[in-house]
BAFI-3210 file (N, C-alpha, C; in Angstrom, 3 decimals, decimal comma, padded with zeros to 6 digits):
// residues 251
n [1|2|3|4|5|6|7|8|9|10|11|12|13|14|15|16|17|18|19|20|21|22|23|24|25|26|27|28|29|30|31|32|33|34|35|36|37|38|39|40|41|42|43|44|45|46|47|48|49|50|51|52|53|54|55|56|57|58|59|60|61|62|63|64|65|66|67|68|69|70|71|72|73|74|75|76|77|78|79|80|81|82|83|84|85|86|87|88|89|90|91|92|93|94|95|96|97|98|99|100|101|102|103|104|105|106|107|108|109|110|111|112|113|114|115|116|117|118|119|120|121|122|123|124|125|126|127|128|129|130|131|132|133|134|135|136|137|138|139|140|141|142|143|144|145|146|147|148|149|150|151|152|153|154|155|156|157|158|159|160|161|162|163|164|165|166|167|168|169|170|171|172|173|174|175|176|177|178|179|180|181|182|183|184|185|186|187|188|189|190|191|192|193|194|195|196|197|198|199|200|201|202|203|204|205|206|207|208|209|210|211|212|213|214|215|216|217|218|219|220|221|222|223|224|225|226|227|228|229|230|231|232|233|234|235|236|237|238|239|240|241|242|243|244|245|246|247|248|249|250|251]
n.u [022,591|024,116|023,179|022,567|020,949|019,497|021,973|024,314|027,167|029,732|032,721|034,037|032,843|032,168|029,830|029,640|028,075|024,596|021,980|021,758|020,464|021,228|021,583|022,758|022,612|022,984|025,381|025,285|026,561|027,538|027,872|029,430|029,308|030,676|031,906|035,399|036,397|033,900|033,084|032,808|034,616|034,497|032,105|032,764|034,510|032,749|031,121|033,000|033,225|035,134|034,771|032,421|029,143|027,699|024,989|022,129|021,818|023,768|023,658|024,605|024,135|021,653|022,266|022,781|025,512|026,073|025,289|027,120|030,164|033,674|035,055|033,024|032,366|034,719|034,532|032,409|033,652|035,432|034,179|034,503|036,527|039,062|040,069|042,546|043,244|045,938|046,722|047,700|049,817|052,224|055,383|057,635|057,143|057,006|055,215|053,728|053,606|052,187|049,720|048,812|048,604|046,396|045,215|047,196|047,251|044,664|043,222|042,749|044,678|046,559|050,037|050,265|047,670|047,496|049,501|048,328|046,077|047,298|048,584|046,362|044,825|046,618|046,997|044,423|044,240|046,027|048,771|050,561|053,386|054,650|055,229|057,568|058,365|059,006|057,029|058,141|059,093|056,973|054,572|052,172|049,656|050,023|050,379|047,829|046,434|047,581|046,572|043,867|044,034|044,794|042,463|040,739|041,955|041,345|038,794|036,495|033,104|032,208|033,600|035,240|035,990|038,166|038,369|039,440|040,668|041,979|044,564|045,768|047,114|045,515|045,748|046,245|043,987|042,013|042,699|042,070|039,334|038,479|039,038|037,233|034,827|035,010|035,034|032,435|031,008|032,097|032,323|030,666|030,238|029,858|030,118|031,292|031,925|033,794|034,175|035,192|035,063|032,960|032,148|033,302|032,163|029,404|029,358|029,642|028,062|025,292|023,673|023,591|024,754|024,837|026,777|026,546|027,468|026,906|024,532|022,589|022,032|021,078|019,822|019,817|019,382|021,886|020,816|018,616|019,882|021,295|019,154|018,120|016,667|017,172|018,513|020,856|021,961|022,411|024,278|026,418|027,007|027,482|029,336|030,186|027,999|027,346|025,695|025,038|026,043|027,756|029,667|030,785|031,939|033,793|035,559]
n.v [-027,315|-029,489|-032,623|-034,991|-037,990|-040,001|-041,187|-043,622|-044,924|-047,124|-048,091|-051,021|-052,232|-049,809|-047,306|-044,584|-042,713|-042,484|-042,892|-040,118|-036,935|-034,232|-030,988|-028,607|-025,331|-023,114|-020,563|-020,607|-020,660|-023,307|-024,960|-027,646|-029,075|-030,823|-033,367|-034,431|-036,985|-037,876|-038,123|-035,908|-034,856|-036,937|-036,580|-034,516|-035,884|-037,661|-035,886|-035,001|-037,255|-039,116|-041,080|-043,642|-044,003|-046,590|-046,891|-045,036|-041,870|-039,556|-036,367|-034,089|-031,010|-032,027|-034,466|-037,896|-039,253|-041,935|-042,980|-042,201|-042,286|-042,562|-040,662|-038,841|-038,002|-036,690|-034,449|-033,069|-032,689|-030,713|-028,385|-027,983|-027,090|-027,812|-027,055|-028,039|-029,393|-028,900|-027,192|-028,544|-028,316|-028,639|-029,596|-029,311|-027,292|-023,754|-020,946|-019,561|-021,536|-023,524|-022,224|-021,832|-024,359|-026,032|-024,429|-024,357|-026,984|-027,710|-025,747|-023,652|-021,287|-018,267|-017,539|-015,001|-014,529|-016,462|-015,556|-013,139|-014,061|-015,417|-013,308|-011,707|-013,390|-014,017|-011,505|-011,131|-012,887|-011,775|-012,171|-010,946|-010,735|-013,082|-015,006|-016,464|-017,885|-020,950|-023,743|-024,662|-022,368|-021,045|-020,106|-021,995|-020,753|-019,184|-021,164|-022,247|-020,083|-019,863|-022,224|-021,521|-019,447|-020,935|-022,437|-020,363|-019,402|-021,260|-020,636|-022,036|-023,155|-024,130|-024,306|-026,402|-026,626|-028,058|-028,139|-025,327|-023,647|-025,202|-025,999|-023,505|-020,414|-017,768|-015,331|-016,089|-017,669|-015,712|-014,287|-016,168|-016,442|-013,869|-013,831|-015,779|-014,550|-012,295|-013,512|-014,509|-012,164|-010,897|-012,642|-014,764|-017,545|-020,899|-022,282|-024,947|-025,777|-027,629|-028,000|-027,744|-025,535|-023,753|-021,069|-019,329|-020,511|-020,004|-017,310|-016,975|-018,755|-019,626|-021,745|-024,492|-027,717|-030,364|-033,091|-036,198|-039,301|-040,517|-039,382|-036,429|-034,244|-031,768|-029,348|-026,246|-022,624|-020,337|-018,669|-020,133|-022,387|-021,373|-020,817|-023,271|-025,802|-028,402|-031,216|-032,682|-030,953|-028,651|-029,661|-030,146|-027,545|-026,101|-027,519|-026,994|-026,235|-023,631|-020,509|-019,434|-016,814|-016,495|-018,396|-017,265|-014,944|-016,062|-017,205]
n.w [-067,185|-066,389|-065,109|-062,594|-062,117|-059,791|-059,079|-058,199|-056,502|-055,592|-053,875|-053,599|-050,584|-049,647|-049,742|-051,755|-053,166|-053,020|-054,805|-055,664|-056,609|-058,688|-059,847|-062,135|-063,137|-065,953|-065,593|-062,862|-059,494|-057,821|-054,783|-053,174|-050,142|-047,296|-045,013|-044,937|-047,220|-048,019|-050,630|-052,208|-054,156|-055,919|-057,234|-058,984|-060,680|-061,835|-063,240|-065,096|-066,556|-065,962|-064,143|-064,171|-062,983|-060,853|-061,037|-062,288|-064,090|-066,001|-067,263|-069,786|-071,085|-071,814|-072,922|-072,423|-070,768|-070,640|-073,021|-074,838|-076,772|-075,875|-077,358|-077,985|-075,424|-074,819|-076,439|-075,221|-072,789|-073,371|-072,843|-070,243|-067,403|-065,016|-061,741|-059,727|-056,402|-055,600|-057,551|-059,778|-061,640|-064,343|-063,577|-065,167|-066,901|-067,489|-065,994|-068,003|-070,002|-068,658|-068,192|-070,782|-071,791|-072,562|-074,500|-076,469|-077,293|-078,013|-079,336|-082,198|-082,359|-082,874|-082,154|-081,070|-080,163|-078,161|-076,397|-075,610|-074,261|-072,133|-070,762|-070,090|-068,349|-066,299|-065,223|-064,296|-062,142|-060,453|-060,957|-062,700|-064,833|-064,124|-065,949|-066,733|-064,538|-062,751|-061,557|-059,112|-058,003|-057,012|-054,507|-052,519|-052,711|-054,997|-056,938|-057,046|-058,034|-060,553|-061,592|-061,738|-063,606|-065,844|-066,285|-066,964|-069,237|-071,174|-071,703|-070,915|-070,456|-068,063|-064,859|-062,661|-059,290|-057,053|-053,778|-053,428|-051,510|-049,682|-047,391|-047,429|-046,118|-044,159|-045,641|-048,348|-048,713|-048,603|-050,945|-052,979|-052,525|-053,198|-055,932|-056,862|-056,197|-057,826|-060,331|-060,444|-060,692|-062,965|-065,188|-067,561|-066,433|-065,348|-062,166|-060,176|-056,972|-054,823|-051,425|-047,945|-046,529|-044,945|-044,446|-046,400|-048,592|-048,355|-048,788|-051,498|-052,938|-055,074|-054,778|-052,537|-051,625|-049,252|-048,616|-047,102|-045,935|-048,410|-049,264|-050,067|-047,572|-047,500|-049,783|-051,295|-051,166|-049,773|-047,676|-046,870|-045,934|-043,709|-042,065|-041,517|-039,464|-039,263|-037,686|-038,475|-040,348|-038,794|-037,011|-038,712|-039,615|-037,247|-035,222|-032,651|-031,274|-030,872|-031,729|-035,121|-035,633|-033,463|-034,106|-036,410|-035,366|-033,601|-035,393]
ca.u [023,694|024,533|022,207|022,740|019,656|019,554|023,323|024,893|028,534|030,391|034,060|033,978|031,675|031,918|028,879|030,086|026,883|023,427|020,827|021,716|020,012|022,086|021,292|023,559|022,073|023,957|025,685|025,107|027,684|027,041|028,881|029,224|029,924|030,617|033,149|036,429|036,224|032,499|032,796|032,540|035,453|034,035|031,050|033,438|035,036|031,592|030,752|034,017|033,173|036,304|034,219|031,034|028,444|027,152|023,580|021,703|022,143|024,448|023,311|025,343|023,367|020,551|022,751|023,196|026,894|026,133|025,004|028,129|031,482|034,722|035,347|031,935|032,518|035,851|034,028|031,672|034,611|036,127|033,448|034,801|037,903|039,194|041,119|042,848|043,581|047,306|046,994|047,833|050,712|053,315|056,595|058,668|056,729|056,902|053,847|053,071|053,347|051,111|048,460|048,391|048,766|045,216|045,039|048,166|046,992|043,280|042,555|043,438|044,983|047,892|050,932|049,924|046,411|047,811|050,230|047,372|045,254|048,142|048,769|045,070|044,364|047,544|046,636|043,133|044,431|047,029|050,103|051,201|054,842|055,193|055,201|058,767|058,653|058,704|056,166|058,913|059,347|055,693|053,962|050,967|048,587|050,314|050,129|046,385|046,000|047,986|045,587|042,653|044,346|044,768|041,058|040,155|042,584|040,664|037,459|035,500|031,809|032,024|034,858|035,093|037,031|038,295|038,963|040,338|041,382|042,537|045,999|046,285|047,043|044,382|045,956|046,031|042,573|041,277|042,965|041,286|037,925|038,241|039,028|035,972|033,778|035,156|034,606|030,977|030,485|032,653|032,338|029,525|030,821|029,213|031,142|030,957|033,017|033,832|034,939|034,702|035,119|031,555|031,893|033,606|031,204|028,116|029,499|029,684|027,171|023,879|022,991|024,493|024,350|025,689|026,864|026,912|027,217|026,377|023,278|022,519|021,146|020,513|019,999|019,067|020,107|022,617|019,978|017,798|020,787|021,555|017,936|017,663|016,631|017,430|019,562|022,089|022,498|022,932|025,489|027,509|027,358|027,959|029,637|030,415|026,709|027,113|024,852|025,758|026,769|028,858|030,696|031,459|032,757|034,915|036,539]
ca.v [-027,764|-030,816|-033,232|-036,354|-038,547|-041,260|-041,713|-044,390|-045,385|-047,754|-048,629|-052,179|-052,188|-048,430|-046,561|-043,198|-041,958|-043,360|-042,361|-038,665|-036,076|-033,041|-030,186|-027,391|-024,448|-022,240|-019,335|-020,802|-021,058|-024,400|-025,378|-028,952|-029,135|-032,127|-033,772|-035,037|-038,392|-038,241|-038,321|-034,638|-034,779|-037,990|-035,984|-033,785|-036,885|-038,178|-034,828|-035,001|-038,515|-039,924|-042,216|-043,935|-044,498|-047,943|-046,779|-043,666|-041,216|-038,266|-035,638|-032,855|-030,352|-032,896|-035,731|-038,879|-039,678|-043,387|-043,324|-041,585|-042,901|-041,781|-039,519|-037,866|-037,434|-035,763|-033,206|-032,379|-032,336|-029,492|-027,246|-027,983|-026,926|-028,271|-026,467|-029,093|-028,967|-028,368|-026,432|-029,497|-027,773|-029,472|-029,036|-029,055|-026,160|-022,503|-020,472|-019,278|-022,807|-024,184|-021,509|-021,956|-025,757|-026,517|-023,580|-024,741|-028,348|-027,994|-024,647|-023,108|-019,897|-017,798|-017,338|-013,709|-014,703|-017,223|-014,661|-012,171|-014,766|-015,663|-012,039|-011,276|-014,210|-013,857|-010,216|-011,307|-013,576|-011,050|-012,737|-010,341|-010,760|-014,344|-015,969|-017,288|-018,622|-022,370|-024,077|-024,783|-021,020|-020,467|-020,531|-022,788|-019,877|-018,789|-022,330|-022,368|-018,986|-020,253|-023,213|-020,794|-018,755|-021,945|-022,735|-019,200|-019,261|-022,159|-020,056|-023,088|-022,694|-024,600|-024,538|-027,220|-026,316|-029,074|-027,579|-024,257|-022,946|-026,137|-025,924|-022,149|-019,520|-016,844|-014,352|-016,725|-018,053|-014,486|-013,985|-017,091|-016,076|-012,642|-014,192|-016,470|-013,530|-011,476|-014,348|-014,570|-010,863|-010,418|-013,584|-015,668|-018,875|-021,751|-022,803|-025,972|-025,674|-028,614|-027,419|-027,945|-024,196|-023,355|-019,627|-018,759|-021,079|-019,322|-015,941|-016,927|-019,741|-019,427|-022,929|-025,315|-029,070|-030,976|-034,530|-036,950|-040,743|-040,891|-038,701|-034,996|-033,960|-030,428|-028,665|-024,998|-021,356|-020,116|-018,129|-021,248|-023,247|-020,739|-020,851|-024,654|-026,338|-029,832|-031,563|-033,059|-029,747|-027,784|-030,281|-029,937|-026,128|-025,617|-028,670|-026,534|-025,986|-022,196|-019,935|-019,126|-015,559|-016,739|-019,124|-016,326|-014,064|-016,846|-017,426]
ca.w [-068,035|-065,930|-064,205|-062,120|-061,717|-059,045|-059,285|-057,096|-056,747|-054,450|-054,031|-052,727|-049,706|-049,237|-050,566|-051,891|-053,550|-052,897|-055,528|-055,510|-057,704|-058,642|-061,029|-062,257|-064,165|-066,609|-064,885|-061,427|-058,652|-056,986|-053,811|-052,556|-048,826|-046,647|-044,336|-045,773|-047,524|-048,248|-052,047|-052,902|-055,359|-056,831|-058,066|-060,072|-061,625|-062,580|-064,192|-066,145|-067,289|-065,618|-063,421|-064,529|-061,796|-060,891|-061,422|-062,494|-065,352|-065,980|-068,476|-070,082|-072,156|-072,199|-073,491|-071,422|-070,981|-070,772|-074,411|-075,691|-076,854|-075,213|-078,221|-077,815|-074,086|-074,887|-077,030|-074,161|-071,741|-073,785|-072,287|-068,809|-066,933|-063,628|-060,907|-058,767|-055,042|-055,507|-058,773|-060,879|-062,662|-064,856|-062,975|-066,181|-067,728|-066,747|-065,754|-069,283|-070,684|-067,923|-068,415|-072,183|-072,217|-073,288|-075,693|-077,489|-077,755|-078,409|-080,028|-083,365|-082,039|-083,247|-081,018|-080,479|-079,425|-076,951|-075,496|-075,066|-073,264|-070,956|-070,054|-069,555|-067,233|-065,184|-064,611|-063,625|-060,856|-059,678|-061,136|-063,865|-064,845|-063,607|-067,051|-066,871|-063,307|-062,733|-060,415|-057,870|-057,502|-056,610|-053,246|-052,712|-053,177|-056,382|-057,787|-057,236|-058,918|-061,909|-062,006|-062,126|-064,863|-066,908|-066,568|-067,637|-070,553|-072,105|-071,912|-070,732|-069,975|-066,685|-064,144|-061,468|-058,316|-056,013|-052,557|-053,874|-050,439|-048,706|-047,159|-047,593|-044,968|-044,287|-046,698|-049,654|-048,763|-048,957|-052,359|-053,801|-052,361|-053,963|-057,353|-057,130|-056,145|-059,028|-061,458|-060,432|-061,126|-064,235|-066,303|-067,732|-066,235|-064,361|-061,254|-059,191|-056,008|-053,744|-050,329|-046,591|-045,938|-044,944|-044,437|-047,711|-049,540|-048,249|-049,284|-052,961|-053,561|-055,399|-054,286|-051,729|-051,234|-048,232|-048,814|-045,910|-046,026|-049,712|-049,596|-049,817|-046,439|-047,741|-051,066|-051,284|-051,150|-048,520|-046,602|-046,389|-045,166|-042,418|-041,252|-041,342|-038,100|-039,354|-036,720|-039,168|-040,969|-037,737|-036,470|-039,660|-039,658|-035,954|-034,363|-031,275|-030,637|-030,763|-032,761|-036,359|-035,497|-032,530|-034,843|-037,313|-034,531|-033,059|-036,430]
c.u [024,129|023,489|022,611|021,385|019,847|020,911|023,828|026,288|029,101|031,802|034,175|032,699|031,313|030,978|029,294|028,912|025,700|022,194|020,687|021,210|020,732|021,906|022,112|023,018|023,178|024,125|025,602|026,447|027,163|028,160|028,475|030,018|029,845|031,934|034,139|036,124|034,804|032,151|032,499|033,323|035,056|032,941|031,665|033,957|033,914|031,139|031,713|033,978|034,362|035,900|032,778|030,330|027,948|025,709|023,229|022,203|022,847|024,185|024,153|024,679|022,276|020,958|023,227|024,603|027,002|025,881|026,075|029,430|032,486|035,078|034,292|031,991|033,650|035,436|033,269|032,623|035,369|035,432|033,735|036,270|037,932|040,342|041,353|043,271|044,944|047,698|047,141|048,739|051,736|054,633|057,667|058,330|056,669|055,441|053,105|052,708|052,238|049,764|047,923|048,358|047,582|044,982|045,957|047,850|045,634|042,600|043,419|043,655|046,383|048,725|050,599|048,648|046,647|048,531|049,287|046,481|046,031|048,254|047,481|044,693|045,318|047,303|045,364|043,296|045,547|048,441|050,789|052,721|055,468|055,373|056,394|059,123|058,279|057,826|056,908|059,202|058,084|055,270|052,711|049,804|048,777|050,029|048,626|045,873|046,428|047,006|044,282|042,865|044,307|043,326|040,405|040,698|041,888|039,258|036,361|034,218|031,596|033,401|034,546|036,274|037,028|039,074|039,936|041,124|042,048|044,055|046,606|046,193|045,909|044,528|045,690|044,597|041,721|041,463|042,130|039,805|037,573|038,183|037,705|034,805|033,802|034,702|033,086|030,366|030,866|032,417|031,056|030,053|030,037|030,302|030,555|032,157|032,840|034,699|034,399|034,707|033,720|031,380|032,199|032,615|029,893|028,174|029,395|028,606|025,812|023,056|024,014|023,896|025,336|025,613|027,325|026,498|026,460|025,103|023,402|021,530|020,569|020,790|019,174|019,977|020,809|021,752|019,054|018,642|021,025|020,355|017,459|017,716|016,866|018,648|020,891|022,763|023,111|024,226|026,674|027,969|028,020|028,247|029,883|029,111|026,411|026,169|025,708|026,607|027,942|030,007|031,477|032,389|033,984|035,965|037,410]
c.v [-029,176|-031,353|-034,662|-036,834|-039,919|-041,948|-042,412|-044,867|-045,976|-048,152|-049,803|-052,138|-050,764|-047,740|-045,091|-042,290|-042,921|-042,674|-040,848|-038,002|-034,746|-032,273|-028,903|-026,572|-023,563|-020,951|-019,431|-021,095|-022,056|-024,854|-026,710|-028,988|-030,560|-032,446|-034,375|-036,518|-038,829|-038,436|-037,055|-034,549|-035,833|-037,467|-035,224|-034,761|-037,515|-037,165|-034,798|-036,259|-039,412|-041,171|-042,408|-044,508|-045,933|-047,943|-045,304|-043,100|-039,882|-037,587|-034,370|-032,222|-031,267|-034,237|-036,659|-039,373|-041,180|-043,850|-042,831|-042,383|-042,024|-040,541|-038,439|-037,211|-036,415|-034,413|-032,400|-031,886|-031,053|-028,237|-027,058|-027,704|-027,284|-027,531|-027,434|-028,524|-028,305|-027,539|-027,330|-029,018|-028,810|-028,859|-028,680|-027,874|-024,897|-022,052|-020,245|-020,564|-023,597|-023,545|-021,756|-023,402|-026,244|-025,718|-024,019|-026,105|-028,511|-026,899|-024,121|-021,612|-019,537|-017,618|-016,035|-013,798|-015,453|-016,339|-013,661|-012,806|-015,001|-014,399|-011,592|-012,067|-014,164|-012,527|-010,372|-011,953|-012,943|-011,572|-012,196|-010,401|-012,051|-015,403|-016,933|-018,072|-020,086|-022,677|-024,167|-023,428|-020,353|-020,962|-021,359|-021,960|-019,447|-019,936|-022,475|-021,267|-019,243|-021,288|-022,561|-020,065|-019,717|-022,286|-021,590|-019,051|-020,136|-021,683|-021,117|-022,517|-023,034|-024,834|-025,291|-026,943|-027,392|-028,494|-026,434|-023,557|-023,888|-025,975|-024,536|-021,362|-018,514|-015,823|-014,923|-017,216|-016,866|-014,153|-014,876|-016,747|-014,841|-012,930|-014,866|-015,488|-012,662|-012,226|-014,371|-013,283|-010,534|-011,336|-014,417|-017,093|-019,607|-022,360|-023,852|-026,059|-026,715|-028,049|-027,905|-026,624|-023,574|-021,860|-018,963|-019,252|-020,314|-017,892|-015,868|-017,777|-019,166|-020,562|-023,827|-026,706|-029,561|-032,481|-035,205|-038,402|-041,118|-040,200|-037,203|-034,765|-032,556|-030,017|-027,398|-023,788|-021,156|-019,589|-019,201|-022,184|-022,669|-020,845|-022,265|-025,074|-027,841|-030,180|-031,894|-031,844|-028,841|-028,350|-030,071|-028,482|-025,669|-026,788|-028,283|-026,332|-024,517|-021,724|-019,636|-017,872|-015,709|-017,455|-018,185|-015,432|-014,809|-017,125|-016,204]
c.w [-067,691|-064,962|-063,873|-061,611|-061,076|-059,213|-058,021|-057,490|-055,463|-054,843|-053,067|-051,908|-049,283|-050,224|-050,579|-052,223|-053,580|-053,494|-055,362|-056,798|-057,568|-059,940|-061,003|-063,421|-064,745|-065,813|-063,377|-060,744|-057,632|-056,067|-053,198|-051,258|-048,281|-045,974|-045,331|-045,993|-047,800|-049,718|-052,817|-054,208|-056,388|-057,752|-059,236|-061,119|-062,443|-063,621|-065,371|-067,005|-067,023|-064,839|-063,875|-063,308|-061,971|-061,367|-061,572|-063,813|-065,100|-067,316|-068,583|-071,295|-072,704|-072,779|-072,378|-071,738|-071,204|-072,208|-075,380|-075,684|-076,111|-076,034|-078,061|-076,443|-074,067|-075,466|-075,983|-073,073|-072,087|-073,263|-070,800|-068,541|-065,452|-062,944|-059,754|-057,412|-054,960|-056,722|-059,982|-062,000|-063,112|-064,391|-063,991|-067,082|-066,882|-066,659|-067,063|-070,013|-069,991|-068,228|-069,817|-072,676|-073,050|-074,562|-076,821|-078,093|-078,438|-079,223|-081,176|-083,160|-082,519|-081,985|-080,296|-079,657|-078,113|-075,931|-074,838|-074,002|-071,975|-070,109|-069,369|-068,300|-066,046|-064,469|-063,771|-062,253|-060,025|-059,789|-062,392|-063,733|-064,360|-064,697|-067,066|-065,613|-063,461|-061,502|-059,083|-057,235|-056,961|-055,237|-053,551|-053,249|-054,621|-057,349|-058,071|-058,157|-060,361|-062,458|-062,450|-063,452|-066,042|-067,293|-067,335|-069,052|-071,593|-072,445|-071,858|-070,143|-068,504|-066,070|-062,855|-060,535|-057,225|-054,837|-052,877|-052,771|-049,441|-048,608|-047,264|-046,287|-045,188|-045,418|-048,078|-049,812|-049,181|-050,438|-053,288|-053,724|-053,177|-055,458|-057,716|-057,126|-057,398|-060,270|-061,579|-060,966|-062,565|-065,425|-066,350|-067,652|-065,149|-063,489|-060,325|-058,249|-054,915|-052,629|-048,999|-045,828|-045,997|-045,155|-045,775|-048,755|-049,537|-048,753|-050,804|-053,631|-053,937|-054,803|-053,611|-051,559|-050,179|-048,404|-047,526|-046,093|-047,295|-050,136|-049,356|-048,673|-046,541|-049,171|-051,024|-051,248|-049,803|-047,377|-046,016|-045,525|-043,775|-041,481|-040,945|-039,871|-038,099|-038,485|-037,389|-039,791|-039,909|-037,154|-037,402|-039,653|-038,370|-035,009|-032,906|-030,521|-030,459|-031,855|-033,987|-036,209|-034,533|-033,226|-035,743|-036,526|-034,028|-034,109|-036,642]
res [m|i|e|l|k|k|v|s|l|s|f|g|k|k|i|v|l|d|q|v|d|f|l|i|h|q|g|e|t|k|v|i|l|g|p|s|g|t|g|k|s|t|i|l|k|i|i|l|g|l|i|r|p|d|a|g|k|v|y|f|d|g|k|s|l|s|n|l|s|e|k|e|i|s|v|l|r|s|k|l|a|m|v|f|q|n|g|g|l|f|d|s|l|n|v|a|q|n|v|s|y|r|c|r|r|c|y|d|l|t|l|e|e|i|k|n|r|i|k|k|e|l|c|y|v|g|l|a|g|t|e|k|l|m|p|a|q|l|s|g|g|m|r|k|r|v|g|i|a|r|a|l|c|s|q|s|e|i|i|l|f|d|e|p|t|v|g|l|d|p|g|n|t|y|n|i|q|q|i|l|t|k|l|k|k|d|r|t|v|t|m|v|i|v|t|h|d|i|h|s|a|l|d|i|a|d|d|v|v|i|l|k|e|g|k|f|i|f|q|g|a|p|n|v|l|k|a|s|r|d|c|e|v|r|e|f|l|n|p|t|g|n|s|w|e|e|c|r|v|n|l]
***
């Protein structure tokens, strides 16, 4: 569905991406791992068409974004939904209004259809009955779940997650992980997840890439990643030098 070919991007003298190739298949759960500040979230912005790379091509459903107008990119962008690090909610709108924001603005739905979508997706993320709450009344974990409900309400084909568990306590991290696992089983949706949480990522990913200093030092399935003997990969996975199983036990 999405392909990056030899994509490069720099901010001043800082090289963020250096001729990276990246492919996302329909229905796949793709996880992008890497240290903080390496450009993982930048890849999501390139996919959304918010940032244009310095070099290389970005394809969506076989169409090169560089050949499209902003209006045409907006049409393709309608197939995407983004879940932001902090939920990205509008503080002046209640939960129901946040969840239905895109539906009300971009889709020809009746009020009853919108209400049904709101109720369905809030139930799905474990927040039934919260429609009238304001964002200020929500915990960090609840805000993120509202953000997921909003993405689901738009029924987008692809959902991009930017650090879905960052800043959460273990309980809320578990809740988000369970929702992502359930999504993978229940819905025909393609997911791209940017995270630094290695262990939760490997539990849900179909395919993993590790970004370091502008390049992918690994691309492959989770079981291949765990078995990798590459020095850079092992250092990223186990900076303590312990075995993989020892690391899991220590956590």
